[in-house]
C-alpha positions as protocol buffer text, in pm:
chain_id: "A"
residue {
  index: 1
  type: MET
  ca { x: -6388 y: 3818 z: 9592 }
}
residue {
  index: 2
  type: LYS
  ca { x: -6441 y: 3944 z: 9238 }
}
residue {
  index: 3
  type: ILE
  ca { x: -6183 y: 4196 z: 9124 }
}
residue {
  index: 4
  type: SER
  ca { x: -6172 y: 4347 z: 8776 }
}
residue {
  index: 5
  type: TYR
  ca { x: -5916 y: 4569 z: 8608 }
}
residue {
  index: 6
  type: LEU
  ca { x: -5929 y: 4858 z: 8363 }
}
residue {
  index: 7
  type: ASN
  ca { x: -5641 y: 5050 z: 8209 }
}
residue {
  index: 8
  type: ALA
  ca { x: -5628 y: 5405 z: 8341 }
}
residue {
  index: 9
  type: THR
  ca { x: -5607 y: 5706 z: 8109 }
}
residue {
  index: 10
  type: ILE
  ca { x: -5459 y: 6054 z: 8144 }
}
residue {
  index: 11
  type: GLU
  ca { x: -5808 y: 6174 z: 8242 }
}
residue {
  index: 12
  type: ASP
  ca { x: -5768 y: 5964 z: 8561 }
}
residue {
  index: 13
  type: CYS
  ca { x: -5461 y: 6154 z: 8690 }
}
residue {
  index: 14
  type: ASN
  ca { x: -5653 y: 6338 z: 8964 }
}
residue {
  index: 15
  type: LEU
  ca { x: -5832 y: 6022 z: 9078 }
}
residue {
  index: 16
  type: LEU
  ca { x: -5507 y: 5822 z: 9099 }
}
residue {
  index: 17
  type: THR
  ca { x: -5321 y: 6102 z: 9277 }
}
residue {
  index: 18
  type: GLU
  ca { x: -5596 y: 6141 z: 9535 }
}
residue {
  index: 19
  type: THR
  ca { x: -5597 y: 5763 z: 9587 }
}
residue {
  index: 20
  type: ALA
  ca { x: -5222 y: 5760 z: 9654 }
}
residue {
  index: 21
  type: LEU
  ca { x: -5239 y: 6053 z: 9897 }
}
residue {
  index: 22
  type: THR
  ca { x: -5542 y: 5913 z: 10081 }
}
residue {
  index: 23
  type: SER
  ca { x: -5379 y: 5571 z: 10112 }
}
residue {
  index: 24
  type: LYS
  ca { x: -5055 y: 5728 z: 10241 }
}
residue {
  index: 25
  type: ARG
  ca { x: -5247 y: 5926 z: 10503 }
}
residue {
  index: 26
  type: HIS
  ca { x: -5401 y: 5599 z: 10625 }
}
residue {
  index: 27
  type: TRP
  ca { x: -5070 y: 5517 z: 10794 }
}
residue {
  index: 28
  type: GLY
  ca { x: -5090 y: 5823 z: 11020 }
}
residue {
  index: 29
  type: TYR
  ca { x: -4820 y: 6037 z: 10865 }
}
residue {
  index: 30
  type: SER
  ca { x: -4815 y: 6409 z: 10947 }
}
residue {
  index: 31
  type: GLU
  ca { x: -4929 y: 6658 z: 10686 }
}
residue {
  index: 32
  type: GLU
  ca { x: -4573 y: 6792 z: 10685 }
}
residue {
  index: 33
  type: LEU
  ca { x: -4448 y: 6455 z: 10559 }
}
residue {
  index: 34
  type: ILE
  ca { x: -4738 y: 6419 z: 10317 }
}
residue {
  index: 35
  type: ALA
  ca { x: -4634 y: 6756 z: 10167 }
}
residue {
  index: 36
  type: ILE
  ca { x: -4278 y: 6624 z: 10118 }
}
residue {
  index: 37
  type: TRP
  ca { x: -4410 y: 6317 z: 9936 }
}
residue {
  index: 38
  type: THR
  ca { x: -4682 y: 6487 z: 9730 }
}
residue {
  index: 39
  type: ASP
  ca { x: -4469 y: 6531 z: 9418 }
}
residue {
  index: 40
  type: GLN
  ca { x: -4372 y: 6161 z: 9427 }
}
residue {
  index: 41
  type: LEU
  ca { x: -4736 y: 6059 z: 9467 }
}
residue {
  index: 42
  type: THR
  ca { x: -4877 y: 6288 z: 9196 }
}
residue {
  index: 43
  type: ILE
  ca { x: -4967 y: 6105 z: 8876 }
}
residue {
  index: 44
  type: ILE
  ca { x: -4897 y: 6308 z: 8560 }
}
residue {
  index: 45
  type: ASP
  ca { x: -4881 y: 6254 z: 8183 }
}
residue {
  index: 46
  type: LEU
  ca { x: -4524 y: 6127 z: 8214 }
}
residue {
  index: 47
  type: ASN
  ca { x: -4641 y: 5825 z: 8416 }
}
residue {
  index: 48
  type: PHE
  ca { x: -4839 y: 5709 z: 8114 }
}
residue {
  index: 49
  type: ASP
  ca { x: -4541 y: 5757 z: 7884 }
}
residue {
  index: 50
  type: ASN
  ca { x: -4317 y: 5541 z: 8103 }
}
residue {
  index: 51
  type: GLY
  ca { x: -4554 y: 5282 z: 8246 }
}
residue {
  index: 52
  type: GLU
  ca { x: -4885 y: 5099 z: 8249 }
}
residue {
  index: 53
  type: LEU
  ca { x: -5142 y: 5220 z: 8502 }
}
residue {
  index: 54
  type: VAL
  ca { x: -5432 y: 4994 z: 8594 }
}
residue {
  index: 55
  type: LYS
  ca { x: -5742 y: 5072 z: 8801 }
}
residue {
  index: 56
  type: CYS
  ca { x: -5880 y: 4798 z: 9027 }
}
residue {
  index: 57
  type: PHE
  ca { x: -6247 y: 4736 z: 9104 }
}
residue {
  index: 58
  type: ALA
  ca { x: -6421 y: 4513 z: 9361 }
}
residue {
  index: 59
  type: ASN
  ca { x: -6772 y: 4424 z: 9248 }
}
residue {
  index: 60
  type: GLU
  ca { x: -6745 y: 4718 z: 9004 }
}
residue {
  index: 61
  type: LYS
  ca { x: -6650 y: 4964 z: 9281 }
}
residue {
  index: 62
  type: TYR
  ca { x: -6317 y: 5145 z: 9237 }
}
residue {
  index: 63
  type: ILE
  ca { x: -6072 y: 5047 z: 9513 }
}
residue {
  index: 64
  type: GLY
  ca { x: -5724 y: 5154 z: 9395 }
}
residue {
  index: 65
  type: PHE
  ca { x: -5462 y: 5126 z: 9124 }
}
residue {
  index: 66
  type: PHE
  ca { x: -5112 y: 5005 z: 9039 }
}
residue {
  index: 67
  type: GLU
  ca { x: -4843 y: 5116 z: 8796 }
}
residue {
  index: 68
  type: LEU
  ca { x: -4594 y: 4885 z: 8624 }
}
residue {
  index: 69
  type: ARG
  ca { x: -4281 y: 5035 z: 8470 }
}
residue {
  index: 70
  type: ASP
  ca { x: -4057 y: 4843 z: 8230 }
}
residue {
  index: 71
  type: LYS
  ca { x: -3696 y: 4810 z: 8346 }
}
residue {
  index: 72
  type: GLY
  ca { x: -3574 y: 4557 z: 8087 }
}
residue {
  index: 73
  type: PRO
  ca { x: -3544 y: 4211 z: 8242 }
}
residue {
  index: 74
  type: TYR
  ca { x: -3776 y: 4310 z: 8527 }
}
residue {
  index: 75
  type: VAL
  ca { x: -4071 y: 4536 z: 8592 }
}
residue {
  index: 76
  type: CYS
  ca { x: -4092 y: 4792 z: 8872 }
}
residue {
  index: 77
  type: LEU
  ca { x: -4414 y: 4813 z: 9071 }
}
residue {
  index: 78
  type: GLU
  ca { x: -4394 y: 5192 z: 9076 }
}
residue {
  index: 79
  type: HIS
  ca { x: -4726 y: 5250 z: 9254 }
}
residue {
  index: 80
  type: PHE
  ca { x: -4971 y: 5023 z: 9431 }
}
residue {
  index: 81
  type: TRP
  ca { x: -5232 y: 5202 z: 9641 }
}
residue {
  index: 82
  type: LEU
  ca { x: -5567 y: 5093 z: 9782 }
}
residue {
  index: 83
  type: LEU
  ca { x: -5830 y: 5315 z: 9940 }
}
residue {
  index: 84
  type: PRO
  ca { x: -5817 y: 5278 z: 10322 }
}
residue {
  index: 85
  type: GLU
  ca { x: -6139 y: 5077 z: 10355 }
}
residue {
  index: 86
  type: PHE
  ca { x: -5988 y: 4806 z: 10134 }
}
residue {
  index: 87
  type: ILE
  ca { x: -5651 y: 4776 z: 10310 }
}
residue {
  index: 88
  type: ASN
  ca { x: -5585 y: 4456 z: 10508 }
}
residue {
  index: 89
  type: LYS
  ca { x: -5897 y: 4293 z: 10365 }
}
residue {
  index: 90
  type: GLY
  ca { x: -5726 y: 4046 z: 10128 }
}
residue {
  index: 91
  type: TYR
  ca { x: -5755 y: 4261 z: 9816 }
}
residue {
  index: 92
  type: GLY
  ca { x: -5382 y: 4332 z: 9805 }
}
residue {
  index: 93
  type: ARG
  ca { x: -5297 y: 3962 z: 9791 }
}
residue {
  index: 94
  type: VAL
  ca { x: -5537 y: 3898 z: 9501 }
}
residue {
  index: 95
  type: ILE
  ca { x: -5419 y: 4202 z: 9304 }
}
residue {
  index: 96
  type: THR
  ca { x: -5051 y: 4111 z: 9360 }
}
residue {
  index: 97
  type: ALA
  ca { x: -5120 y: 3768 z: 9210 }
}
residue {
  index: 98
  type: GLU
  ca { x: -5266 y: 3943 z: 8905 }
}
residue {
  index: 99
  type: ILE
  ca { x: -4964 y: 4174 z: 8884 }
}
residue {
  index: 100
  type: LYS
  ca { x: -4731 y: 3871 z: 8891 }
}
residue {
  index: 101
  type: ARG
  ca { x: -4935 y: 3698 z: 8621 }
}
residue {
  index: 102
  type: ARG
  ca { x: -4920 y: 4002 z: 8393 }
}
residue {
  index: 103
  type: ALA
  ca { x: -4545 y: 4039 z: 8447 }
}
residue {
  index: 104
  type: LYS
  ca { x: -4479 y: 3673 z: 8371 }
}
residue {
  index: 105
  type: ASP
  ca { x: -4699 y: 3680 z: 8058 }
}
residue {
  index: 106
  type: LYS
  ca { x: -4497 y: 3976 z: 7927 }
}
residue {
  index: 107
  type: GLY
  ca { x: -4169 y: 3792 z: 7979 }
}
residue {
  index: 108
  type: TYR
  ca { x: -4040 y: 3970 z: 8288 }
}
residue {
  index: 109
  type: LYS
  ca { x: -3820 y: 3768 z: 8523 }
}
residue {
  index: 110
  type: TYR
  ca { x: -3919 y: 3936 z: 8851 }
}
residue {
  index: 111
  type: LEU
  ca { x: -4083 y: 4239 z: 9012 }
}
residue {
  index: 112
  type: GLU
  ca { x: -3903 y: 4518 z: 9195 }
}
residue {
  index: 113
  type: VAL
  ca { x: -4083 y: 4709 z: 9469 }
}
residue {
  index: 114
  type: TYR
  ca { x: -3974 y: 5018 z: 9662 }
}
residue {
  index: 115
  type: ALA
  ca { x: -4194 y: 4942 z: 9960 }
}
residue {
  index: 116
  type: GLU
  ca { x: -4390 y: 5177 z: 10180 }
}
residue {
  index: 117
  type: PRO
  ca { x: -4242 y: 5072 z: 10520 }
}
residue {
  index: 118
  type: ASN
  ca { x: -4584 y: 4982 z: 10660 }
}
residue {
  index: 119
  type: ALA
  ca { x: -4620 y: 4733 z: 10372 }
}
residue {
  index: 120
  type: ASN
  ca { x: -4292 y: 4548 z: 10434 }
}
residue {
  index: 121
  type: LEU
  ca { x: -4461 y: 4253 z: 10602 }
}
residue {
  index: 122
  type: PHE
  ca { x: -4714 y: 4230 z: 10319 }
}
residue {
  index: 123
  type: TYR
  ca { x: -4446 y: 4206 z: 10050 }
}
residue {
  index: 124
  type: GLU
  ca { x: -4254 y: 3949 z: 10253 }
}
residue {
  index: 125
  type: LYS
  ca { x: -4571 y: 3737 z: 10271 }
}
residue {
  index: 126
  type: MET
  ca { x: -4603 y: 3776 z: 9894 }
}
residue {
  index: 127
  type: GLY
  ca { x: -4260 y: 3614 z: 9851 }
}
residue {
  index: 128
  type: GLY
  ca { x: -4054 y: 3933 z: 9840 }
}
residue {
  index: 129
  type: GLU
  ca { x: -3683 y: 3918 z: 9918 }
}
residue {
  index: 130
  type: CYS
  ca { x: -3527 y: 4238 z: 10051 }
}
residue {
  index: 131
  type: VAL
  ca { x: -3221 y: 4303 z: 9833 }
}
residue {
  index: 132
  type: LYS
  ca { x: -3116 y: 4637 z: 9982 }
}
residue {
  index: 133
  type: GLN
  ca { x: -3225 y: 4941 z: 10181 }
}
residue {
  index: 134
  type: ILE
  ca { x: -3197 y: 5304 z: 10076 }
}
residue {
  index: 135
  type: LEU
  ca { x: -3226 y: 5639 z: 10248 }
}
residue {
  index: 136
  type: THR
  ca { x: -3540 y: 5836 z: 10164 }
}
residue {
  index: 137
  type: SER
  ca { x: -3605 y: 6209 z: 10135 }
}
residue {
  index: 138
  type: VAL
  ca { x: -3685 y: 6208 z: 10508 }
}
residue {
  index: 139
  type: PRO
  ca { x: -3358 y: 6211 z: 10709 }
}
residue {
  index: 140
  type: GLY
  ca { x: -3299 y: 5884 z: 10893 }
}
residue {
  index: 141
  type: ARG
  ca { x: -3588 y: 5704 z: 10721 }
}
residue {
  index: 142
  type: MET
  ca { x: -3498 y: 5388 z: 10532 }
}
residue {
  index: 143
  type: MET
  ca { x: -3693 y: 5215 z: 10256 }
}
residue {
  index: 144
  type: LYS
  ca { x: -3658 y: 4848 z: 10167 }
}
residue {
  index: 145
  type: ILE
  ca { x: -3637 y: 4733 z: 9807 }
}
residue {
  index: 146
  type: TYR
  ca { x: -3794 y: 4394 z: 9744 }
}
residue {
  index: 147
  type: HIS
  ca { x: -3769 y: 4156 z: 9453 }
}
residue {
  index: 148
  type: LEU
  ca { x: -4072 y: 3933 z: 9401 }
}
residue {
  index: 149
  type: PRO
  ca { x: -4084 y: 3620 z: 9185 }
}
residue {
  index: 150
  type: VAL
  ca { x: -4339 y: 3636 z: 8904 }
}
residue {
  index: 151
  type: ILE
  ca { x: -4456 y: 3285 z: 8992 }
}
residue {
  index: 152
  type: GLU
  ca { x: -4627 y: 3183 z: 9314 }
}
residue {
  index: 153
  type: GLU
  ca { x: -4332 y: 2969 z: 9425 }
}
residue {
  index: 154
  type: GLY
  ca { x: -4098 y: 3145 z: 9667 }
}
residue {
  index: 155
  type: TRP
  ca { x: -3735 y: 3225 z: 9603 }
}
residue {
  index: 156
  type: ILE
  ca { x: -3479 y: 2942 z: 9612 }
}
residue {
  index: 157
  type: ASN
  ca { x: -3131 y: 3054 z: 9715 }
}
residue {
  index: 158
  type: LEU
  ca { x: -2828 y: 2985 z: 9497 }
}
residue {
  index: 159
  type: ASP
  ca { x: -2507 y: 3033 z: 9697 }
}
residue {
  index: 160
  type: THR
  ca { x: -2217 y: 3171 z: 9493 }
}
residue {
  index: 161
  type: ALA
  ca { x: -1886 y: 3353 z: 9527 }
}
residue {
  index: 162
  type: GLY
  ca { x: -1764 y: 3636 z: 9303 }
}
residue {
  index: 163
  type: LEU
  ca { x: -1427 y: 3797 z: 9238 }
}
residue {
  index: 164
  type: VAL
  ca { x: -1398 y: 4176 z: 9228 }
}
residue {
  index: 165
  type: ILE
  ca { x: -1090 y: 4310 z: 9048 }
}
residue {
  index: 166
  type: VAL
  ca { x: -1076 y: 4682 z: 8972 }
}
residue {
  index: 167
  type: LYS
  ca { x: -825 y: 4853 z: 8744 }
}
residue {
  index: 168
  type: ASP
  ca { x: -833 y: 5220 z: 8651 }
}
residue {
  index: 169
  type: HIS
  ca { x: -1180 y: 5248 z: 8810 }
}
residue {
  index: 170
  type: LYS
  ca { x: -1312 y: 4967 z: 8587 }
}
residue {
  index: 171
  type: LEU
  ca { x: -1447 y: 4627 z: 8694 }
}
residue {
  index: 172
  type: LEU
  ca { x: -1320 y: 4302 z: 8549 }
}
residue {
  index: 173
  type: LEU
  ca { x: -1599 y: 4088 z: 8400 }
}
residue {
  index: 174
  type: ALA
  ca { x: -1596 y: 3749 z: 8230 }
}
residue {
  index: 175
  type: TYR
  ca { x: -1814 y: 3658 z: 7932 }
}
residue {
  index: 176
  type: SER
  ca { x: -2013 y: 3338 z: 7988 }
}
residue {
  index: 177
  type: ASN
  ca { x: -2048 y: 3140 z: 7666 }
}
residue {
  index: 178
  type: ASN
  ca { x: -2339 y: 2949 z: 7821 }
}
residue {
  index: 179
  type: LYS
  ca { x: -2548 y: 3255 z: 7914 }
}
residue {
  index: 180
  type: ASN
  ca { x: -2418 y: 3505 z: 7659 }
}
residue {
  index: 181
  type: ALA
  ca { x: -2360 y: 3774 z: 7919 }
}
residue {
  index: 182
  type: TRP
  ca { x: -2080 y: 3945 z: 8111 }
}
residue {
  index: 183
  type: TYR
  ca { x: -2057 y: 3823 z: 8469 }
}
residue {
  index: 184
  type: LEU
  ca { x: -1847 y: 3866 z: 8779 }
}
residue {
  index: 185
  type: PRO
  ca { x: -1588 y: 3584 z: 8767 }
}
residue {
  index: 186
  type: GLY
  ca { x: -1671 y: 3308 z: 9015 }
}
residue {
  index: 187
  type: GLY
  ca { x: -1940 y: 3047 z: 9055 }
}
residue {
  index: 188
  type: LYS
  ca { x: -2147 y: 2819 z: 9273 }
}
residue {
  index: 189
  type: ILE
  ca { x: -2044 y: 2706 z: 9619 }
}
residue {
  index: 190
  type: ASP
  ca { x: -2033 y: 2328 z: 9649 }
}
residue {
  index: 191
  type: SER
  ca { x: -2167 y: 2142 z: 9951 }
}
residue {
  index: 192
  type: GLY
  ca { x: -1920 y: 2157 z: 10238 }
}
residue {
  index: 193
  type: GLU
  ca { x: -1728 y: 2453 z: 10094 }
}
residue {
  index: 194
  type: ASP
  ca { x: -1697 y: 2801 z: 10236 }
}
residue {
  index: 195
  type: SER
  ca { x: -1732 y: 3087 z: 9988 }
}
residue {
  index: 196
  type: LYS
  ca { x: -1361 y: 3178 z: 9982 }
}
residue {
  index: 197
  type: THR
  ca { x: -1257 y: 2820 z: 9907 }
}
residue {
  index: 198
  type: ALA
  ca { x: -1523 y: 2799 z: 9634 }
}
residue {
  index: 199
  type: LEU
  ca { x: -1401 y: 3122 z: 9477 }
}
residue {
  index: 200
  type: ILE
  ca { x: -1039 y: 3004 z: 9463 }
}
residue {
  index: 201
  type: ARG
  ca { x: -1150 y: 2679 z: 9298 }
}
residue {
  index: 202
  type: GLU
  ca { x: -1383 y: 2849 z: 9048 }
}
residue {
  index: 203
  type: ILE
  ca { x: -1131 y: 3112 z: 8943 }
}
residue {
  index: 204
  type: GLU
  ca { x: -868 y: 2848 z: 8872 }
}
residue {
  index: 205
  type: GLU
  ca { x: -1125 y: 2657 z: 8661 }
}
residue {
  index: 206
  type: GLU
  ca { x: -1248 y: 2967 z: 8474 }
}
residue {
  index: 207
  type: LEU
  ca { x: -942 y: 3189 z: 8441 }
}
residue {
  index: 208
  type: SER
  ca { x: -645 y: 2954 z: 8499 }
}
residue {
  index: 209
  type: LEU
  ca { x: -553 y: 3184 z: 8788 }
}
residue {
  index: 210
  type: LYS
  ca { x: -449 y: 3044 z: 9123 }
}
residue {
  index: 211
  type: LEU
  ca { x: -550 y: 3309 z: 9374 }
}
residue {
  index: 212
  type: ASP
  ca { x: -322 y: 3390 z: 9665 }
}
residue {
  index: 213
  type: PRO
  ca { x: -553 y: 3338 z: 9968 }
}
residue {
  index: 214
  type: SER
  ca { x: -377 y: 3614 z: 10163 }
}
residue {
  index: 215
  type: ARG
  ca { x: -484 y: 3866 z: 9895 }
}
residue {
  index: 216
  type: VAL
  ca { x: -849 y: 3753 z: 9881 }
}
residue {
  index: 217
  type: ASN
  ca { x: -1049 y: 3992 z: 10101 }
}
residue {
  index: 218
  type: PHE
  ca { x: -1422 y: 3982 z: 10173 }
}
residue {
  index: 219
  type: LEU
  ca { x: -1592 y: 4286 z: 10023 }
}
residue {
  index: 220
  type: HIS
  ca { x: -1971 y: 4256 z: 10035 }
}
residue {
  index: 221
  type: HIS
  ca { x: -2266 y: 4017 z: 10015 }
}
residue {
  index: 222
  type: ILE
  ca { x: -2497 y: 4058 z: 9715 }
}
residue {
  index: 223
  type: THR
  ca { x: -2858 y: 3939 z: 9691 }
}
residue {
  index: 224
  type: ALA
  ca { x: -3006 y: 3948 z: 9341 }
}
residue {
  index: 225
  type: PRO
  ca { x: -3220 y: 3739 z: 9104 }
}
residue {
  index: 226
  type: ALA
  ca { x: -2995 y: 3490 z: 8924 }
}
residue {
  index: 227
  type: TYR
  ca { x: -2976 y: 3575 z: 8555 }
}
residue {
  index: 228
  type: GLY
  ca { x: -3024 y: 3281 z: 8319 }
}
residue {
  index: 229
  type: GLU
  ca { x: -3170 y: 3055 z: 8590 }
}
residue {
  index: 230
  type: LYS
  ca { x: -3529 y: 2959 z: 8670 }
}
residue {
  index: 231
  type: LEU
  ca { x: -3774 y: 3239 z: 8745 }
}
residue {
  index: 232
  type: ASN
  ca { x: -3750 y: 3196 z: 9123 }
}
residue {
  index: 233
  type: ILE
  ca { x: -3375 y: 3152 z: 9179 }
}
residue {
  index: 234
  type: MET
  ca { x: -3219 y: 3417 z: 9404 }
}
residue {
  index: 235
  type: MET
  ca { x: -2841 y: 3451 z: 9396 }
}
residue {
  index: 236
  type: GLN
  ca { x: -2673 y: 3491 z: 9735 }
}
residue {
  index: 237
  type: GLN
  ca { x: -2317 y: 3595 z: 9651 }
}
residue {
  index: 238
  type: ASP
  ca { x: -2018 y: 3661 z: 9872 }
}
residue {
  index: 239
  type: CYS
  ca { x: -1794 y: 3905 z: 9683 }
}
residue {
  index: 240
  type: TYR
  ca { x: -1420 y: 3920 z: 9744 }
}
residue {
  index: 241
  type: SER
  ca { x: -1178 y: 4186 z: 9628 }
}
residue {
  index: 242
  type: TYR
  ca { x: -839 y: 4091 z: 9489 }
}
residue {
  index: 243
  type: ASP
  ca { x: -525 y: 4281 z: 9391 }
}
residue {
  index: 244
  type: LEU
  ca { x: -428 y: 4117 z: 9065 }
}
residue {
  index: 245
  type: GLY
  ca { x: -80 y: 4264 z: 9062 }
}
residue {
  index: 246
  type: GLU
  ca { x: 136 y: 4087 z: 8802 }
}
residue {
  index: 247
  type: ASP
  ca { x: -81 y: 3774 z: 8789 }
}
residue {
  index: 248
  type: VAL
  ca { x: -189 y: 3662 z: 8442 }
}
residue {
  index: 249
  type: ILE
  ca { x: -544 y: 3560 z: 8344 }
}
residue {
  index: 250
  type: GLU
  ca { x: -603 y: 3298 z: 8075 }
}
residue {
  index: 251
  type: PRO
  ca { x: -975 y: 3226 z: 8020 }
}
residue {
  index: 252
  type: THR
  ca { x: -1073 y: 2860 z: 7977 }
}
residue {
  index: 253
  type: ASN
  ca { x: -1327 y: 2720 z: 7730 }
}
residue {
  index: 254
  type: GLU
  ca { x: -1634 y: 2815 z: 7934 }
}
residue {
  index: 255
  type: ILE
  ca { x: -1528 y: 3181 z: 7934 }
}
residue {
  index: 256
  type: GLY
  ca { x: -1536 y: 3363 z: 7601 }
}
residue {
  index: 257
  type: ALA
  ca { x: -1333 y: 3664 z: 7712 }
}
residue {
  index: 258
  type: VAL
  ca { x: -1246 y: 3891 z: 8002 }
}
residue {
  index: 259
  type: LYS
  ca { x: -1271 y: 4268 z: 7990 }
}
residue {
  index: 260
  type: TYR
  ca { x: -1269 y: 4572 z: 8218 }
}
residue {
  index: 261
  type: PHE
  ca { x: -1588 y: 4782 z: 8214 }
}
residue {
  index: 262
  type: SER
  ca { x: -1683 y: 5116 z: 8361 }
}
residue {
  index: 263
  type: LEU
  ca { x: -2046 y: 5130 z: 8472 }
}
residue {
  index: 264
  type: GLU
  ca { x: -2128 y: 5352 z: 8173 }
}
residue {
  index: 265
  type: GLU
  ca { x: -1976 y: 5096 z: 7935 }
}
residue {
  index: 266
  type: TYR
  ca { x: -2159 y: 4808 z: 8102 }
}
residue {
  index: 267
  type: ARG
  ca { x: -2487 y: 4995 z: 8081 }
}
residue {
  index: 268
  type: ARG
  ca { x: -2451 y: 4990 z: 7703 }
}
residue {
  index: 269
  type: GLU
  ca { x: -2448 y: 4610 z: 7697 }
}
residue {
  index: 270
  type: GLU
  ca { x: -2766 y: 4443 z: 7572 }
}
residue {
  index: 271
  type: ILE
  ca { x: -2775 y: 4213 z: 7876 }
}
residue {
  index: 272
  type: GLN
  ca { x: -2706 y: 4360 z: 8219 }
}
residue {
  index: 273
  type: VAL
  ca { x: -2689 y: 4111 z: 8505 }
}
residue {
  index: 274
  type: PRO
  ca { x: -2862 y: 4234 z: 8826 }
}
residue {
  index: 275
  type: GLY
  ca { x: -2584 y: 4114 z: 9055 }
}
residue {
  index: 276
  type: VAL
  ca { x: -2316 y: 4292 z: 8852 }
}
residue {
  index: 277
  type: LEU
  ca { x: -2507 y: 4619 z: 8873 }
}
residue {
  index: 278
  type: MET
  ca { x: -2520 y: 4578 z: 9252 }
}
residue {
  index: 279
  type: VAL
  ca { x: -2142 y: 4531 z: 9263 }
}
residue {
  index: 280
  type: TYR
  ca { x: -2098 y: 4859 z: 9077 }
}
residue {
  index: 281
  type: GLU
  ca { x: -2321 y: 5022 z: 9338 }
}
residue {
  index: 282
  type: VAL
  ca { x: -2108 y: 4879 z: 9620 }
}
residue {
  index: 283
  type: LEU
  ca { x: -1789 y: 5005 z: 9457 }
}
residue {
  index: 284
  type: ARG
  ca { x: -1938 y: 5350 z: 9410 }
}
residue {
  index: 285
  type: LYS
  ca { x: -1983 y: 5379 z: 9788 }
}
residue {
  index: 286
  type: ILE
  ca { x: -1628 y: 5275 z: 9873 }
}
């Protein structure tokens, strides 16, 4: 199977839009739904300002396109559409491998995909890990968001526990001297430990704070690529809320500082850890 690639230009907007709409119709959606999604599937000048659009050819015949959009440490697969006659024929697997190669060569750590629901199984076969689901513009319809490693090895889970302390609507974060980034306090779960026990141990080691177990309450489970680890390490983190009260925090040598951040303040940091951003999202919904 010989597949070649050519960067699209603004002159290709109509071709790419028609490809997306035709591919979407392949899944049997009503024209009423297609009308709702048309704006999202229309390729305009702005797509070229924000991303890289690439046309795909099989034996020199056009078969579809994809769009990659820079999101800092990762790249979003904004569009990936094949003409119906090329769906479920193995082309998607080959093109995804090329997408991963391009992302890795440009220094991205992983791919993010907002998946067409009929493509969920495909992205799971490609090594995708579902990190969350969101509501779509169609009431009651959910969309899965996948993270894909940029290498062909699948994700390896790293089990951790994190401490969530909020004061004046700001989240407490600890600065890791090893990774030069602000993190949720906590750390790895050792063999034989449960996540709550691991958290209590890690917080005493990091912040010289002995947590009161009766005040440690499970909040949420976070799945996110592990910042500062190998390219295919996926963090699985149990997050616990804690009322600090009058307790005092004294960072140890491995922690450079502790500080409360609003989401807006954290967004201004040069390095933003994926798992921390997910915690902010959880807190926003509470």
